[in-house]
N, C-alpha and C positions, 0 to 999 in steps of 0.2 A: 502494500500500499504506500504512496508515495503522497505524500503534504507538503505541497512545497512551501506557504505558507511561513510553517514551523518551522523550512531548514532557513527562514530570512533569520525570526525570530531566535534559532540558536544560532546563526551567524552575528548576530549582531551583539548578543551575550558573549559569545567566548572571547572578545577583546578585552573585554571587562575579568577576567579569569585569568586574563597571560598577564599577572603584575611583572614578572620579572621572567628571567633565560628557564630557569626550575620549573616554572608553572607550563609556560610555550613546553619546555621538555617533556612535559607526565604530560600535558593533552596534545601531541602529539603520539608520542607511544600510547596513547589510548587507542586515539585515531587509528594504527596500525594493527594495533588488534582488534577494535571494532572490522575493517575490512583486511581481515580472514580465520575470521569468526566459521567457522564453517556450519551449523547449522543455518544462521540468519547472516550473512556480510552482510557490512553498508555498504552501499555504492562507493563504486570508486569515485564519480563523480563530486558527489553530496562531500565524500572525504574531503576530496583536494580545494572543496572552497571553502570550507570546514579548518581546513592545515594553515586559508589564504586568514580569513579570518582570527584567527590563535595569530598569525605573523603579527597581523596590524595591532595587540596587543603592544608589541614596541615599540614601536612611534609613540605610543600617547606618551 
C-alpha cells in the first residue's frame, strides 16, 4: 500500500531528528535495514528520498 502524503510528512520530520552526524548515521542505517527487510522491504525510491531528507538535517 502506497501513501504518498505520508512520505511527504515523514520527509519533513526526518531532518528534525538528524541533529548531528551520529543521528544521521543511525537513521541511514535504519533505512538500509528496512530496504533489506526480507518480508516487507521498504521501497528503494522512498528510502532514497528519506535519506536525502536525513542529509538535509546537516544543513540546519
